[in-house]
N, C-alpha and C positions, 0 to 999 in steps of 0.2 A: 493270610493264606494266599497261595498262588494259584492262578487258574489259567487253563488254555482254552481258547475260543477258536473253533474250526468253522468258518463260514462255508455253507454248502446249500445254495439255493436249488430249486428243482427245475428252473426254466432255462437251462443252458441251450444255446441255439447252435453253435458251430459243431459241438459234439453232443449228441443227444444223451441225456442221463449221465453226463460226464462224471459226476461225483461218485456214482456207484457203478460206473462201467468196469467190467473186469479188466484188471491189469495183472497179467501173468499169474492168474489163479485166484484172485480175490478182489473185491471192489477197491478201486484206487484210494478212496477215503480211508480205508482200513489201515493203510500204511501210516497215515498222519495220526490217527487215533492211537495206534500201537506204539509209535515212537514217543508220543506225549507221555503215555502211560509208563513206558519202559525207562524214561528219563528219571522218574522219581521225583520230578520237581513240582508236580501239580496235584493239589488235593481234589480238584475237579477238572475233568476234560469235557467241555461242552460243545456240542454241535449246534450251530444256529442255522435253522432251516425253516422253510415254509412248506416242506413237502413231507407227507406222511411215510412214504416209502423210504426216503433218505433217513428219516428219524429212526425207523425200524432197523435199518441196517447199522446205523450209528450205535444203537443200544446193543446190538448183537455183538459188536466189537469192543464193548466196554465203555463207551462214552455215555453221557447223560444228555437228555434233551428237555430241560426243565421249563422251557418256554417255546412258544412258536414265533418265528420271526414275522413281524407285520408285513402285510402285502406291499405297503409302500417302501419297504427296504428290500424288496425281492424282485425289482424289475431290471431291465437291461442297463439302467443308467446309474444305479446306486453303487457307490464305491465301497472299498473295504472299511474305511474309517467309520462311517455312520453305523455300519453293521456291528463292528466291534464295540463301538460306544454304546449302542443299545444294549449289548450283553452286559457290559460293565455296569451301566446304570440299573439294569435289572437286579444284578447281584448286590449292589450297594442298597437297593430298596429292600432286599431280603435280610439286611443287617450283616452281610458278609464284610468282613474287614480285609480288603485286598491289599496285598503287598506288591505282587507283580502280576502282569497279565501278559500272555503270549498268544498272539494270533498266528495260527498255523494254517497255511493253505491246504485245501483238501486234495490238491493234486501235486504233492511233494514227496514222491516215493523215494528220493535220494537223500532226504533228511535223516540224520542220525541222532541218536540219543547223546552221543559225545559231543556234537556240535551244539546241541541245545544246553548241555551241561556247562561247556566251556563258555558259551555266550552269557549264560547266567552268572558264572563266576567272574567274568571279566567286568560286568556291570558293577558288581559289588567291590572288586579289587580297585576299580578306577573311579568309583563314586560317580557313575554315570546313570542317567535315567532311562536310556533307550538305546537299543541296538537292532540292527536287521541285517539280513544276509545280502551281500554284494559279491560280484565277480567281475573279472576284467573282460572287456570286448576282445574277441580273437583277432581283431584287425584294427589298425589305427583309424579312429573315427575322423581324424583330420583329413583323411584321404578318401572319405566316402564319396559316392557318386549318386547323382539323381538323373532321371531321364527328362529332357526337356520337351516342348510341345510336339517336336518331331520324332520323339522316341530316341534321341541321340543321348548317350551317356556324357554327362558333364560334372565336373567336380563341385562340391559344395564350397571347398576352399581352394581355389586354383593355386594360390600362393603356397600351399603345402604340398603340392603333388611331387615336387623334386626333393623333398626332405626324406632322409633315411628313417625307416621305421624306428631304429634305436634312438634317434634324436628327438622323437616325439613323446610327450608325456603320456603315460598309460592312463586309459579311461576305464571307468567302472559303470556297471548298471545293476539295478535291483535284481537279485537272484530269484525273487518271487517265491520264497519258501516260508519265512516267518518274521514276526516283528514282536520284540520282547521289551518290556519296560514297566515303568511305574504306571498305574491307572491314570494318574494326573498327565502324564505324558501323551497318552491317547486323547483324553478328554479335552485338554486345553490346546494341544498342538505345540506346547513349549517343550522342547526336548534338548537335553544335553547328551549328544549321540556319540557313540563309539561304534564303528562297523564290525561286523563279522565277515571276514573275507573268505570266500570259498573257492577252491580250484574249479576251473571250467568243467571238468569231467564229472563234477557232482551237481551240474546245474542244467536243467532243460525245461524251458517253458512248454506247457502243454495246452495249446489253444486250437490247434487243428489236428485232423487225423494223421497228417504227415508227422507233426510233433509227437502224437501218441506212439506211432510206430518206431520213431527214433528212440524215444524214451525207453521203450521196452527193450530194444536192442542194447542201448546203454547199460540198462539194468542187468541184463543177462550177462554182458561182458564183464561188468564189475563183480557180479556174484561168481562167475566162473574163475576170475583172477583170485578172488578171495579164498575159494575152495582150493585152488591149486596151491596157493601159499600155505594153507593148513595141511594138506597132504604132504608137501615137502618138509614141513616142520616135523 
């Protein structure tokens, strides 16, 4: 069986109650639950949380909350991997035979069922064990700047500052939407990886209120463009 695990702890600091904060009419976590269900890939969509209110919202939108996340996995320092691995181990202890596991972040409103389906298929077609979403940096990282002790901008790589953008290799970063693979790939860290490359306009980290406002504007713009295309058709 295939499962999706959506980590959603209750103690978010930078944006209070981030996982269930309203995002254009519904809790942001609902988008992740709905896209997992709509993809048709998963027999179970599980929300891993330590918070009763989050668990209730998760169930309202069709996810299950079969266990409560331990407190030691719900602090500010715990990464995604131990949380997902806890969920995988719980499922295995119940006797579930897991084929694929997908961790979907609770703040990923731009993720589509098509991307999940295509990522799953490319794992099978290429005989890989793991994939995750990445996207390109919008500016050459080789020409990045930092501020020195006097607040003066200086280049990280001075030798690269005169290079043309088109002559520099493109760089990528984690898009922060999902991780999909064999359970062993999560548990052991041994992964035969193929990337899922997303366009930048479908990617937005949501860590601050400024990020949140930008994400809502981006989502509305994408929705309006889609609706316009449907009307023209």
